[in-house]
Structure formats: structure tokens, C-alpha cells
N, CA, C and O atoms as CSV, one atom per row, in Angstrom:
chain,resi,resn,atom,element,x,y,z
A,1,MET,N,N,-183.094,26.237,-211.485
A,1,MET,CA,C,-183.999,25.784,-212.514
A,1,MET,C,C,-184.215,24.286,-212.439
A,1,MET,O,O,-184.985,23.734,-213.225
A,2,GLY,N,N,-183.563,23.631,-211.526
A,2,GLY,CA,C,-183.777,22.202,-211.362
A,2,GLY,C,C,-182.816,21.329,-212.132
A,2,GLY,O,O,-182.932,20.104,-212.081
A,3,LYS,N,N,-181.862,21.916,-212.850
A,3,LYS,CA,C,-180.912,21.113,-213.625
A,3,LYS,C,C,-180.142,20.163,-212.713
A,3,LYS,O,O,-179.898,19.011,-213.072
A,4,PHE,N,N,-179.763,20.645,-211.541
A,4,PHE,CA,C,-179.004,19.835,-210.598
A,4,PHE,C,C,-179.794,19.579,-209.322
A,4,PHE,O,O,-179.234,19.080,-208.346
A,5,GLY,N,N,-181.049,19.901,-209.308
A,5,GLY,CA,C,-181.880,19.733,-208.127
A,5,GLY,C,C,-182.476,21.060,-207.698
A,5,GLY,O,O,-182.148,22.104,-208.262
A,6,ASP,N,N,-183.340,21.023,-206.712
A,6,ASP,CA,C,-183.991,22.224,-206.209
A,6,ASP,C,C,-183.155,22.794,-205.066
A,6,ASP,O,O,-183.043,22.186,-204.002
A,7,PHE,N,N,-182.579,23.950,-205.295
A,7,PHE,CA,C,-181.716,24.576,-204.300
A,7,PHE,C,C,-182.327,25.866,-203.766
A,7,PHE,O,O,-181.608,26.712,-203.234
A,8,THR,N,N,-183.639,26.029,-203.899
A,8,THR,CA,C,-184.266,27.283,-203.484
A,8,THR,C,C,-184.190,27.510,-201.984
A,8,THR,O,O,-184.374,28.639,-201.527
A,9,ASP,N,N,-183.924,26.471,-201.207
A,9,ASP,CA,C,-183.825,26.628,-199.764
A,9,ASP,C,C,-182.373,26.736,-199.282
A,9,ASP,O,O,-182.131,26.803,-198.077
A,10,ALA,N,N,-181.422,26.753,-200.190
A,10,ALA,CA,C,-180.005,26.870,-199.813
A,10,ALA,C,C,-179.721,28.280,-199.297
A,10,ALA,O,O,-180.380,29.234,-199.711
A,11,PRO,N,N,-178.744,28.420,-198.396
A,11,PRO,CA,C,-178.395,29.754,-197.892
A,11,PRO,C,C,-178.011,30.705,-199.024
A,11,PRO,O,O,-177.487,30.277,-200.053
A,12,ARG,N,N,-178.270,31.975,-198.831
A,12,ARG,CA,C,-177.936,32.989,-199.827
A,12,ARG,C,C,-176.611,33.671,-199.531
A,12,ARG,O,O,-176.179,34.551,-200.275
A,13,HIS,N,N,-175.977,33.271,-198.459
A,13,HIS,CA,C,-174.648,33.771,-198.108
A,13,HIS,C,C,-173.664,32.625,-198.292
A,13,HIS,O,O,-174.058,31.464,-198.183
A,14,PRO,N,N,-172.396,32.915,-198.567
A,14,PRO,CA,C,-171.404,31.835,-198.670
A,14,PRO,C,C,-171.399,30.990,-197.394
A,14,PRO,O,O,-171.538,31.514,-196.289
A,15,TYR,N,N,-171.238,29.689,-197.562
A,15,TYR,CA,C,-171.282,28.778,-196.425
A,15,TYR,C,C,-170.472,27.528,-196.719
A,15,TYR,O,O,-170.212,27.193,-197.875
A,16,VAL,N,N,-170.078,26.848,-195.656
A,16,VAL,CA,C,-169.427,25.556,-195.782
A,16,VAL,C,C,-170.550,24.528,-195.871
A,16,VAL,O,O,-171.407,24.449,-194.992
A,17,ALA,N,N,-170.531,23.745,-196.945
A,17,ALA,CA,C,-171.619,22.804,-197.228
A,17,ALA,C,C,-171.515,21.534,-196.381
A,17,ALA,O,O,-170.447,21.174,-195.888
A,18,ASP,N,N,-172.643,20.881,-196.235
A,18,ASP,CA,C,-172.738,19.592,-195.562
A,18,ASP,C,C,-172.124,18.507,-196.462
A,18,ASP,O,O,-172.142,18.634,-197.686
A,19,ARG,N,N,-171.598,17.474,-195.871
A,19,ARG,CA,C,-170.996,16.376,-196.651
A,19,ARG,C,C,-172.021,15.627,-197.506
A,19,ARG,O,O,-171.673,15.103,-198.564
A,20,LEU,N,N,-173.270,15.571,-197.064
A,20,LEU,CA,C,-174.292,14.802,-197.771
A,20,LEU,C,C,-175.197,15.653,-198.661
A,20,LEU,O,O,-175.862,15.124,-199.552
A,21,SER,N,N,-175.225,16.954,-198.428
A,21,SER,CA,C,-176.087,17.828,-199.223
A,21,SER,C,C,-175.463,19.208,-199.340
A,21,SER,O,O,-175.285,19.909,-198.344
A,22,ILE,N,N,-175.136,19.587,-200.556
A,22,ILE,CA,C,-174.501,20.881,-200.781
A,22,ILE,C,C,-175.443,22.037,-200.473
A,22,ILE,O,O,-174.997,23.178,-200.362
A,23,ARG,N,N,-176.717,21.768,-200.334
A,23,ARG,CA,C,-177.657,22.854,-200.066
A,23,ARG,C,C,-177.869,23.130,-198.582
A,23,ARG,O,O,-178.700,23.960,-198.216
A,24,ARG,N,N,-177.105,22.420,-197.710
A,24,ARG,CA,C,-177.183,22.658,-196.268
A,24,ARG,C,C,-175.807,23.006,-195.720
A,24,ARG,O,O,-174.785,22.576,-196.254
A,25,ARG,N,N,-175.795,23.793,-194.641
A,25,ARG,CA,C,-174.540,24.087,-193.944
A,25,ARG,C,C,-174.019,22.806,-193.312
A,25,ARG,O,O,-174.790,21.947,-192.886
A,26,GLY,N,N,-172.694,22.693,-193.259
A,26,GLY,CA,C,-172.112,21.504,-192.656
A,26,GLY,C,C,-170.636,21.658,-192.415
A,26,GLY,O,O,-170.144,22.759,-192.170
A,27,ASP,N,N,-169.919,20.530,-192.488
A,27,ASP,CA,C,-168.491,20.554,-192.160
A,27,ASP,C,C,-167.635,19.903,-193.254
A,27,ASP,O,O,-166.576,19.348,-192.962
A,28,SER,N,N,-168.086,19.971,-194.495
A,28,SER,CA,C,-167.355,19.309,-195.582
A,28,SER,C,C,-166.043,19.996,-195.933
A,28,SER,O,O,-165.159,19.371,-196.519
A,29,GLY,N,N,-165.902,21.259,-195.589
A,29,GLY,CA,C,-164.727,22.023,-195.996
A,29,GLY,C,C,-164.907,22.676,-197.360
A,29,GLY,O,O,-164.069,23.478,-197.775
A,30,LEU,N,N,-165.985,22.345,-198.059
A,30,LEU,CA,C,-166.281,22.923,-199.372
A,30,LEU,C,C,-167.115,24.181,-199.173
A,30,LEU,O,O,-168.205,24.133,-198.602
A,31,VAL,N,N,-166.590,25.311,-199.652
A,31,VAL,CA,C,-167.305,26.574,-199.511
A,31,VAL,C,C,-168.177,26.790,-200.745
A,31,VAL,O,O,-167.690,26.775,-201.875
A,32,GLU,N,N,-169.445,26.987,-200.516
A,32,GLU,CA,C,-170.400,27.261,-201.591
A,32,GLU,C,C,-170.571,28.770,-201.702
A,32,GLU,O,O,-170.895,29.443,-200.724
A,33,LEU,N,N,-170.351,29.290,-202.902
A,33,LEU,CA,C,-170.540,30.712,-203.179
A,33,LEU,C,C,-171.785,30.843,-204.052
A,33,LEU,O,O,-171.728,30.545,-205.245
A,34,PRO,N,N,-172.912,31.283,-203.483
A,34,PRO,CA,C,-174.176,31.315,-204.221
A,34,PRO,C,C,-174.125,32.191,-205.470
A,34,PRO,O,O,-173.478,33.239,-205.490
A,35,TRP,N,N,-174.822,31.736,-206.509
A,35,TRP,CA,C,-174.983,32.495,-207.748
A,35,TRP,C,C,-176.094,33.504,-207.585
A,35,TRP,O,O,-176.959,33.383,-206.718
A,36,ALA,N,N,-176.044,34.499,-208.442
A,36,ALA,CA,C,-177.163,35.429,-208.546
A,36,ALA,C,C,-178.329,34.702,-209.216
A,36,ALA,O,O,-178.128,33.825,-210.056
A,37,VAL,N,N,-179.533,35.075,-208.836
A,37,VAL,CA,C,-180.727,34.537,-209.498
A,37,VAL,C,C,-181.617,35.708,-209.896
A,37,VAL,O,O,-181.671,36.730,-209.212
A,38,PHE,N,N,-182.312,35.537,-211.014
A,38,PHE,CA,C,-183.223,36.569,-211.485
A,38,PHE,C,C,-184.503,36.487,-210.658
A,38,PHE,O,O,-185.043,35.398,-210.467
A,39,PRO,N,N,-185.002,37.639,-210.158
A,39,PRO,CA,C,-186.202,37.624,-209.315
A,39,PRO,C,C,-187.409,37.000,-210.016
A,39,PRO,O,O,-187.523,37.045,-211.241
A,40,LEU,N,N,-188.273,36.440,-209.248
A,40,LEU,CA,C,-189.515,35.790,-209.664
A,40,LEU,C,C,-189.277,34.539,-210.504
A,40,LEU,O,O,-189.795,33.471,-210.179
A,41,LEU,N,N,-188.505,34.658,-211.571
A,41,LEU,CA,C,-188.230,33.499,-212.425
A,41,LEU,C,C,-187.296,32.510,-211.735
A,41,LEU,O,O,-187.321,31.313,-212.021
A,42,ARG,N,N,-186.468,33.026,-210.819
A,42,ARG,CA,C,-185.475,32.237,-210.090
A,42,ARG,C,C,-184.560,31.473,-211.051
A,42,ARG,O,O,-184.186,30.327,-210.805
A,43,THR,N,N,-184.215,32.141,-212.143
A,43,THR,CA,C,-183.300,31.563,-213.123
A,43,THR,C,C,-181.884,32.037,-212.827
A,43,THR,O,O,-181.706,33.130,-212.289
A,44,PRO,N,N,-180.882,31.248,-213.161
A,44,PRO,CA,C,-179.507,31.612,-212.845
A,44,PRO,C,C,-179.042,32.853,-213.596
A,44,PRO,O,O,-179.515,33.161,-214.690
A,45,ALA,N,N,-178.118,33.541,-212.983
A,45,ALA,CA,C,-177.477,34.717,-213.581
A,45,ALA,C,C,-176.063,34.776,-213.010
A,45,ALA,O,O,-175.625,33.853,-212.324
A,46,GLY,N,N,-175.368,35.846,-213.290
A,46,GLY,CA,C,-174.052,36.023,-212.703
A,46,GLY,C,C,-172.987,35.130,-213.284
A,46,GLY,O,O,-172.095,34.670,-212.571
A,47,SER,N,N,-173.076,34.877,-214.594
A,47,SER,CA,C,-172.040,34.086,-215.250
A,47,SER,C,C,-171.824,34.619,-216.655
A,47,SER,O,O,-172.638,35.376,-217.185
A,48,GLY,N,N,-170.731,34.217,-217.236
A,48,GLY,CA,C,-170.436,34.643,-218.594
A,48,GLY,C,C,-171.527,34.262,-219.571
A,48,GLY,O,O,-171.923,35.074,-220.407
A,49,ILE,N,N,-172.018,33.035,-219.475
A,49,ILE,CA,C,-173.018,32.596,-220.450
A,49,ILE,C,C,-174.339,33.338,-220.272
A,49,ILE,O,O,-174.959,33.722,-221.264
A,50,THR,N,N,-174.790,33.550,-219.025
A,50,THR,CA,C,-176.051,34.274,-218.860
A,50,THR,C,C,-175.892,35.726,-219.283
A,50,THR,O,O,-176.829,36.332,-219.805
A,51,HIS,N,N,-174.721,36.276,-219.062
A,51,HIS,CA,C,-174.452,37.653,-219.467
A,51,HIS,C,C,-174.472,37.773,-220.994
A,51,HIS,O,O,-175.060,38.704,-221.544
A,52,ARG,N,N,-173.831,36.830,-221.660
A,52,ARG,CA,C,-173.768,36.879,-223.126
A,52,ARG,C,C,-175.116,36.564,-223.765
A,52,ARG,O,O,-175.478,37.179,-224.768
A,53,VAL,N,N,-175.867,35.616,-223.201
A,53,VAL,CA,C,-177.122,35.190,-223.810
A,53,VAL,C,C,-178.279,36.127,-223.433
A,53,VAL,O,O,-179.061,36.519,-224.299
A,54,PHE,N,N,-178.394,36.487,-222.150
A,54,PHE,CA,C,-179.530,37.291,-221.698
A,54,PHE,C,C,-179.221,38.772,-221.567
A,54,PHE,O,O,-180.137,39.589,-221.467
A,55,GLY,N,N,-177.933,39.131,-221.565
A,55,GLY,CA,C,-177.557,40.535,-221.579
A,55,GLY,C,C,-177.195,41.129,-220.235
A,55,GLY,O,O,-177.418,40.544,-219.176
A,56,THR,N,N,-176.627,42.318,-220.327
A,56,THR,CA,C,-176.170,43.048,-219.152
A,56,THR,C,C,-177.325,43.417,-218.239
A,56,THR,O,O,-177.214,43.291,-217.019
A,57,PHE,N,N,-178.430,43.870,-218.810
A,57,PHE,CA,C,-179.573,44.303,-218.011
A,57,PHE,C,C,-180.095,43.162,-217.132
A,57,PHE,O,O,-180.371,43.359,-215.948
A,58,TYR,N,N,-180.226,41.978,-217.715
A,58,TYR,CA,C,-180.666,40.780,-216.987
A,58,TYR,C,C,-179.741,40.508,-215.807
A,58,TYR,O,O,-180.209,40.284,-214.690
A,59,ASN,N,N,-178.434,40.526,-216.046
A,59,ASN,CA,C,-177.467,40.239,-214.987
A,59,ASN,C,C,-177.412,41.345,-213.951
A,59,ASN,O,O,-177.211,41.071,-212.768
A,60,ARG,N,N,-177.584,42.585,-214.370
A,60,ARG,CA,C,-177.596,43.694,-213.421
A,60,ARG,C,C,-178.774,43.549,-212.455
A,60,ARG,O,O,-178.601,43.700,-211.246
A,61,ILE,N,N,-179.967,43.259,-212.977
A,61,ILE,CA,C,-181.143,43.076,-212.129
A,61,ILE,C,C,-180.917,41.909,-211.161
A,61,ILE,O,O,-181.163,42.039,-209.962
A,62,ALA,N,N,-180.454,40.785,-211.675
A,62,ALA,CA,C,-180.242,39.597,-210.844
A,62,ALA,C,C,-179.177,39.826,-209.786
A,62,ALA,O,O,-179.345,39.415,-208.639
A,63,THR,N,N,-178.091,40.473,-210.155
A,63,THR,CA,C,-177.003,40.728,-209.208
A,63,THR,C,C,-177.473,41.651,-208.097
A,63,THR,O,O,-177.223,41.378,-206.923
A,64,ARG,N,N,-178.142,42.725,-208.443
A,64,ARG,CA,C,-178.622,43.660,-207.415
A,64,ARG,C,C,-179.657,43.003,-206.506
A,64,ARG,O,O,-179.633,43.198,-205.291
A,65,TYR,N,N,-180.553,42.232,-207.087
A,65,TYR,CA,C,-181.553,41.504,-206.291
A,65,TYR,C,C,-180.847,40.545,-205.322
A,65,TYR,O,O,-181.163,40.517,-204.133
A,66,SER,N,N,-179.914,39.781,-205.822
A,66,SER,CA,C,-179.213,38.798,-204.990
A,66,SER,C,C,-178.391,39.464,-203.901
A,66,SER,O,O,-178.319,38.951,-202.784
A,67,MET,N,N,-177.768,40.599,-204.204
A,67,MET,CA,C,-176.969,41.292,-203.189
A,67,MET,C,C,-177.854,41.896,-202.104
A,67,MET,O,O,-177.415,42.029,-200.962
A,68,ARG,N,N,-179.088,42.262,-202.435
A,68,ARG,CA,C,-180.009,42.770,-201.402
A,68,ARG,C,C,-180.434,41.657,-200.444
A,68,ARG,O,O,-180.813,41.930,-199.305
A,69,HIS,N,N,-180.371,40.411,-200.898
A,69,HIS,CA,C,-180.817,39.276,-200.092
A,69,HIS,C,C,-179.676,38.396,-199.592
A,69,HIS,O,O,-179.920,37.348,-198.994
A,70,GLY,N,N,-178.468,38.801,-199.824
A,70,GLY,CA,C,-177.321,38.002,-199.396
A,70,GLY,C,C,-176.078,38.427,-200.143
A,70,GLY,O,O,-175.880,39.608,-200.428
A,71,VAL,N,N,-175.254,37.464,-200.454
A,71,VAL,CA,C,-174.020,37.683,-201.191
A,71,VAL,C,C,-174.113,36.845,-202.452
A,71,VAL,O,O,-174.744,35.788,-202.447
A,72,THR,N,N,-173.507,37.290,-203.510
A,72,THR,CA,C,-173.589,36.531,-204.750
A,72,THR,C,C,-172.223,36.432,-205.404
A,72,THR,O,O,-171.292,37.150,-205.040
A,73,SER,N,N,-172.115,35.545,-206.362
A,73,SER,CA,C,-170.855,35.397,-207.091
A,73,SER,C,C,-171.107,35.597,-208.575
A,73,SER,O,O,-172.242,35.536,-209.049
A,74,TYR,N,N,-170.034,35.835,-209.285
A,74,TYR,CA,C,-170.067,35.991,-210.741
A,74,TYR,C,C,-168.852,35.246,-211.264
A,74,TYR,O,O,-167.755,35.382,-210.723
A,75,TYR,N,N,-169.041,34.463,-212.308
A,75,TYR,CA,C,-167.897,33.760,-212.864
A,75,TYR,C,C,-168.004,33.731,-214.380
A,75,TYR,O,O,-169.084,33.863,-214.954
A,76,PHE,N,N,-166.852,33.553,-215.006
A,76,PHE,CA,C,-166.809,33.368,-216.451
A,76,PHE,C,C,-165.626,32.471,-216.768
A,76,PHE,O,O,-164.711,32.321,-215.959
A,77,HIS,N,N,-165.653,31.886,-217.937
A,77,HIS,CA,C,-164.568,31.019,-218.385
A,77,HIS,C,C,-163.570,31.839,-219.202
A,77,HIS,O,O,-163.967,32.780,-219.889
A,78,PRO,N,N,-162.299,31.501,-219.139
A,78,PRO,CA,C,-161.298,32.246,-219.915
A,78,PRO,C,C,-161.611,32.327,-221.412
A,78,PRO,O,O,-161.327,33.346,-222.042
A,79,TYR,N,N,-162.192,31.270,-221.990
A,79,TYR,CA,C,-162.468,31.307,-223.423
A,79,TYR,C,C,-163.483,32.394,-223.787
A,79,TYR,O,O,-163.538,32.839,-224.934
A,80,GLU,N,N,-164.283,32.817,-222.808
A,80,GLU,CA,C,-165.308,33.814,-223.113
A,80,GLU,C,C,-164.728,35.189,-223.392
A,80,GLU,O,O,-165.370,35.999,-224.059
A,81,ILE,N,N,-163.533,35.471,-222.900
A,81,ILE,CA,C,-162.904,36.767,-223.153
A,81,ILE,C,C,-161.758,36.668,-224.157
A,81,ILE,O,O,-161.090,37.662,-224.440
A,82,ASP,N,N,-161.533,35.477,-224.690
A,82,ASP,CA,C,-160.402,35.227,-225.585
A,82,ASP,C,C,-160.850,35.205,-227.042
A,82,ASP,O,O,-161.634,34.345,-227.443
A,83,GLU,N,N,-160.355,36.142,-227.822
A,83,GLU,CA,C,-160.673,36.188,-229.252
A,83,GLU,C,C,-160.141,34.963,-229.989
A,83,GLU,O,O,-160.667,34.602,-231.042
A,84,CYS,N,N,-159.119,34.327,-229.459
A,84,CYS,CA,C,-158.434,33.253,-230.186
A,84,CYS,C,C,-158.707,31.880,-229.594
A,84,CYS,O,O,-157.886,30.975,-229.744
A,85,ALA,N,N,-159.839,31.706,-228.926
A,85,ALA,CA,C,-160.136,30.398,-228.342
A,85,ALA,C,C,-160.091,29.350,-229.455
A,85,ALA,O,O,-160.937,29.352,-230.350
A,86,GLY,N,N,-159.117,28.471,-229.398
A,86,GLY,CA,C,-158.824,27.556,-230.486
A,86,GLY,C,C,-159.869,26.515,-230.789
A,86,GLY,O,O,-159.893,25.994,-231.904
A,87,PHE,N,N,-160.746,26.181,-229.841
A,87,PHE,CA,C,-161.699,25.110,-230.077
A,87,PHE,C,C,-162.894,25.554,-230.908
A,87,PHE,O,O,-163.660,24.710,-231.371
A,88,ARG,N,N,-163.071,26.844,-231.106
A,88,ARG,CA,C,-164.249,27.314,-231.834
A,88,ARG,C,C,-164.165,26.970,-233.308
A,88,ARG,O,O,-163.157,27.233,-233.964
A,89,ALA,N,N,-165.216,26.390,-233.814
A,89,ALA,CA,C,-165.300,26.064,-235.244
A,89,ALA,C,C,-165.784,27.291,-236.000
A,89,ALA,O,O,-166.276,28.246,-235.398
A,90,SER,N,N,-165.645,27.264,-237.292
A,90,SER,CA,C,-166.119,28.384,-238.093
A,90,SER,C,C,-167.641,28.468,-237.979
A,90,SER,O,O,-168.301,27.445,-237.802
A,91,PRO,N,N,-168.206,29.676,-238.080
A,91,PRO,CA,C,-169.655,29.835,-237.944
A,91,PRO,C,C,-170.450,28.944,-238.893
A,91,PRO,O,O,-171.551,28.513,-238.552
A,92,ALA,N,N,-169.921,28.667,-240.058
A,92,ALA,CA,C,-170.661,27.852,-241.029
A,92,ALA,C,C,-170.803,26.397,-240.577
A,92,ALA,O,O,-171.764,25.728,-240.956
A,93,THR,N,N,-169.864,25.901,-239.775
A,93,THR,CA,C,-169.898,24.491,-239.374
A,93,THR,C,C,-170.516,24.267,-237.999
A,93,THR,O,O,-170.744,23.121,-237.611
A,94,ARG,N,N,-170.789,25.329,-237.261
A,94,ARG,CA,C,-171.383,25.184,-235.929
A,94,ARG,C,C,-172.891,25.002,-236.022
A,94,ARG,O,O,-173.537,25.517,-236.934
A,95,SER,N,N,-173.433,24.273,-235.077
A,95,SER,CA,C,-174.884,24.092,-235.019
A,95,SER,C,C,-175.542,25.412,-234.601
A,95,SER,O,O,-174.878,26.315,-234.092
A,96,ARG,N,N,-176.826,25.503,-234.819
A,96,ARG,CA,C,-177.582,26.700,-234.432
A,96,ARG,C,C,-177.464,26.921,-232.920
A,96,ARG,O,O,-177.304,28.053,-232.462
A,97,ARG,N,N,-177.544,25.835,-232.156
A,97,ARG,CA,C,-177.434,25.935,-230.696
A,97,ARG,C,C,-176.048,26.450,-230.293
A,97,ARG,O,O,-175.936,27.325,-229.434
A,98,ALA,N,N,-175.001,25.911,-230.906
A,98,ALA,CA,C,-173.637,26.357,-230.598
A,98,ALA,C,C,-173.466,27.832,-230.949
A,98,ALA,O,O,-172.847,28.576,-230.188
A,99,ARG,N,N,-174.001,28.266,-232.086
A,99,ARG,CA,C,-173.894,29.678,-232.468
A,99,ARG,C,C,-174.610,30.561,-231.453
A,99,ARG,O,O,-174.126,31.645,-231.126
A,100,PHE,N,N,-175.761,30.108,-230.950
A,100,PHE,CA,C,-176.517,30.874,-229.966
A,100,PHE,C,C,-175.726,31.025,-228.669
A,100,PHE,O,O,-175.596,32.134,-228.151
A,101,PHE,N,N,-175.199,29.924,-228.141
A,101,PHE,CA,C,-174.500,29.964,-226.861
A,101,PHE,C,C,-173.083,30.519,-226.945
A,101,PHE,O,O,-172.520,30.924,-225.928
A,102,MET,N,N,-172.507,30.543,-228.122
A,102,MET,CA,C,-171.137,31.053,-228.261
A,102,MET,C,C,-171.095,32.479,-228.814
A,102,MET,O,O,-170.017,32.996,-229.107
A,103,ARG,N,N,-172.249,33.111,-228.957
A,103,ARG,CA,C,-172.247,34.473,-229.472
A,103,ARG,C,C,-171.630,35.423,-228.459
A,103,ARG,O,O,-171.644,35.167,-227.255
A,104,LYS,N,N,-171.106,36.488,-228.951
A,104,LYS,CA,C,-170.481,37.546,-228.149
A,104,LYS,C,C,-169.262,37.073,-227.367
A,104,LYS,O,O,-168.903,37.705,-226.373
A,105,VAL,N,N,-168.626,36.005,-227.769
A,105,VAL,CA,C,-167.393,35.563,-227.118
A,105,VAL,C,C,-166.264,36.465,-227.605
A,105,VAL,O,O,-166.232,36.844,-228.776
A,106,GLY,N,N,-165.358,36.802,-226.728
A,106,GLY,CA,C,-164.204,37.620,-227.114
A,106,GLY,C,C,-164.402,39.077,-226.755
A,106,GLY,O,O,-164.867,39.399,-225.662
A,107,THR,N,N,-164.047,39.958,-227.680
A,107,THR,CA,C,-164.054,41.396,-227.422
A,107,THR,C,C,-165.410,41.912,-226.968
A,107,THR,O,O,-165.482,42.702,-226.027
A,108,ALA,N,N,-166.479,41.482,-227.614
A,108,ALA,CA,C,-167.814,41.980,-227.262
A,108,ALA,C,C,-168.148,41.678,-225.799
A,108,ALA,O,O,-168.622,42.553,-225.075
A,109,TYR,N,N,-167.901,40.449,-225.371
A,109,TYR,CA,C,-168.186,40.097,-223.976
A,109,TYR,C,C,-167.203,40.777,-223.025
A,109,TYR,O,O,-167.598,41.260,-221.964
A,110,ARG,N,N,-165.934,40.815,-223.400
A,110,ARG,CA,C,-164.925,41.432,-222.535
A,110,ARG,C,C,-165.295,42.884,-222.238
A,110,ARG,O,O,-165.147,43.338,-221.104
A,111,GLU,N,N,-165.772,43.615,-223.242
A,111,GLU,CA,C,-166.175,45.009,-223.035
A,111,GLU,C,C,-167.396,45.100,-222.126
A,111,GLU,O,O,-167.453,45.970,-221.257
A,112,GLU,N,N,-168.375,44.212,-222.313
A,112,GLU,CA,C,-169.545,44.170,-221.435
A,112,GLU,C,C,-169.142,43.839,-220.002
A,112,GLU,O,O,-169.642,44.441,-219.051
A,113,LEU,N,N,-168.234,42.877,-219.858
A,113,LEU,CA,C,-167.764,42.468,-218.539
A,113,LEU,C,C,-167.094,43.632,-217.816
A,113,LEU,O,O,-167.354,43.853,-216.634
A,114,TRP,N,N,-166.241,44.375,-218.508
A,114,TRP,CA,C,-165.574,45.513,-217.869
A,114,TRP,C,C,-166.569,46.583,-217.442
A,114,TRP,O,O,-166.399,47.188,-216.384
A,115,ARG,N,N,-167.607,46.830,-218.246
A,115,ARG,CA,C,-168.648,47.789,-217.848
A,115,ARG,C,C,-169.360,47.295,-216.586
A,115,ARG,O,O,-169.608,48.067,-215.660
A,116,PHE,N,N,-169.679,46.022,-216.561
A,116,PHE,CA,C,-170.356,45.404,-215.418
A,116,PHE,C,C,-169.480,45.507,-214.164
A,116,PHE,O,O,-169.978,45.856,-213.094
A,117,VAL,N,N,-168.203,45.213,-214.283
A,117,VAL,CA,C,-167.267,45.287,-213.153
A,117,VAL,C,C,-167.161,46.721,-212.644
A,117,VAL,O,O,-167.177,46.955,-211.436
A,118,ARG,N,N,-167.053,47.676,-213.555
A,118,ARG,CA,C,-166.965,49.082,-213.126
A,118,ARG,C,C,-168.226,49.504,-212.363
A,118,ARG,O,O,-168.139,50.239,-211.379
A,119,GLN,N,N,-169.390,49.043,-212.815
A,119,GLN,CA,C,-170.642,49.400,-212.138
A,119,GLN,C,C,-170.732,48.794,-210.739
A,119,GLN,O,O,-171.408,49.348,-209.872
A,120,HIS,N,N,-170.068,47.674,-210.508
A,120,HIS,CA,C,-170.149,46.982,-209.220
A,120,HIS,C,C,-168.838,47.022,-208.431
A,120,HIS,O,O,-168.678,46.277,-207.465
A,121,ARG,N,N,-167.917,47.871,-208.828
A,121,ARG,CA,C,-166.586,47.896,-208.209
A,121,ARG,C,C,-166.631,48.167,-206.708
A,121,ARG,O,O,-165.723,47.751,-205.989
A,122,HIS,N,N,-167.655,48.847,-206.221
A,122,HIS,CA,C,-167.764,49.177,-204.799
A,122,HIS,C,C,-168.047,47.958,-203.920
A,122,HIS,O,O,-167.908,48.033,-202.699
A,123,CYS,N,N,-168.439,46.846,-204.523
A,123,CYS,CA,C,-168.828,45.692,-203.702
A,123,CYS,C,C,-168.141,44.400,-204.143
A,123,CYS,O,O,-168.643,43.313,-203.856
A,124,LEU,N,N,-167.023,44.494,-204.823
A,124,LEU,CA,C,-166.326,43.305,-205.322
A,124,LEU,C,C,-165.250,42.839,-204.353
A,124,LEU,O,O,-164.496,43.643,-203.807
A,125,VAL,N,N,-165.192,41.541,-204.152
A,125,VAL,CA,C,-164.103,40.891,-203.434
A,125,VAL,C,C,-163.806,39.594,-204.169
A,125,VAL,O,O,-164.621,39.136,-204.969
A,126,ASN,N,N,-162.667,39.005,-203.911
A,126,ASN,CA,C,-162.372,37.726,-204.573
A,126,ASN,C,C,-162.894,36.554,-203.733
A,126,ASN,O,O,-163.214,36.707,-202.554
A,127,GLY,N,N,-162.971,35.392,-204.368
A,127,GLY,CA,C,-163.510,34.202,-203.716
A,127,GLY,C,C,-162.726,33.775,-202.492
A,127,GLY,O,O,-163.310,33.292,-201.522
A,128,GLU,N,N,-161.408,33.946,-202.522
A,128,GLU,CA,C,-160.592,33.550,-201.377
A,128,GLU,C,C,-160.957,34.365,-200.133
A,128,GLU,O,O,-161.040,33.821,-199.032
A,129,THR,N,N,-161.171,35.659,-200.313
A,129,THR,CA,C,-161.557,36.525,-199.199
A,129,THR,C,C,-162.879,36.066,-198.603
A,129,THR,O,O,-163.025,36.001,-197.382
A,130,VAL,N,N,-163.842,35.749,-199.462
A,130,VAL,CA,C,-165.155,35.300,-198.996
A,130,VAL,C,C,-165.018,33.951,-198.283
A,130,VAL,O,O,-165.562,33.767,-197.194
A,131,ALA,N,N,-164.295,33.013,-198.891
A,131,ALA,CA,C,-164.135,31.684,-198.301
A,131,ALA,C,C,-163.459,31.747,-196.938
A,131,ALA,O,O,-163.819,30.994,-196.033
A,132,ASN,N,N,-162.489,32.632,-196.783
A,132,ASN,CA,C,-161.803,32.754,-195.502
A,132,ASN,C,C,-162.726,33.255,-194.391
A,132,ASN,O,O,-162.442,33.049,-193.211
A,133,GLY,N,N,-163.816,33.904,-194.757
A,133,GLY,CA,C,-164.774,34.398,-193.760
A,133,GLY,C,C,-165.851,33.387,-193.406
A,133,GLY,O,O,-166.691,33.658,-192.548
A,134,CYS,N,N,-165.843,32.225,-194.052
A,134,CYS,CA,C,-166.869,31.212,-193.787
A,134,CYS,C,C,-166.437,30.277,-192.675
A,134,CYS,O,O,-165.271,29.896,-192.571
A,135,HIS,N,N,-167.386,29.926,-191.862
A,135,HIS,CA,C,-167.131,28.973,-190.786
A,135,HIS,C,C,-168.217,27.905,-190.815
A,135,HIS,O,O,-169.379,28.206,-191.090
A,136,ALA,N,N,-167.853,26.692,-190.540
A,136,ALA,CA,C,-168.829,25.580,-190.513
A,136,ALA,C,C,-169.801,25.758,-189.384
A,136,ALA,O,O,-170.692,24.929,-189.200
């Protein structure tokens, strides 16, 4: 979406990034694991926040699209599955934006995540396995 630059030309498979540009193959030793993107809109997906905000259907479409064109990653933060994340303020004191982005944290997201994982269990590997297969 341009938040960190235009990466539409970056490889769609995991790769070792260039020292000067993360969107090119190189020898930096840093392995880039591409995110899922939603078709046509080219908006990010495959994360806890996109899953919670845009829903399972959005992430399912993006993940399947991305896997047809390469390899993709999915990530979430521990607080997203934790009912007791201590930093959360009471709903009455949070801003409208915070309430929007923090909705479905805890049990609701954890249940959605497990459904998503079960649907994709045939093609899941961990990041270390993928990184070990990358060569500069």
C-alpha cells in the first residue's frame, strides 16, 4: 500500500534480501518472507490485524491467491490471542480508532485463527524451515 514504499516488484517467494534494498535478492543474510496480498487491491493480508479487521474471508482469499503465485507468510502478535493483555484500556477510555483496531482480540480471534490454521494445515511450515531453504 506504499506505507514503507512500493514493493510490488519484490519476489513472491522467500529470498535473501540485498543489503541496499529489501525488495531485491542479495547477500544481506536477511530472509524476507513475503506477506499475502489481496488480489487487485494489492492490500496486505496474512496477519492478525488484517484477519481481525477485514475478516477470515478476506484473509482466505488473499492467502490462496498468494500461494498460487508463490509462498506467503502469516503472523500475529501474542497479545492478539491473549484475553489478559495488560496494556489494553477499558473500552470507555479507548479512542474510536483503538477500539476499531483492537476488536476481536483474545478468544474471538484465537478461535478464528484456529479455524484458519485447520483450513490451511496441508501447506503450513515454520519460518525456520523456509529460511533454511533460501540461498543468496
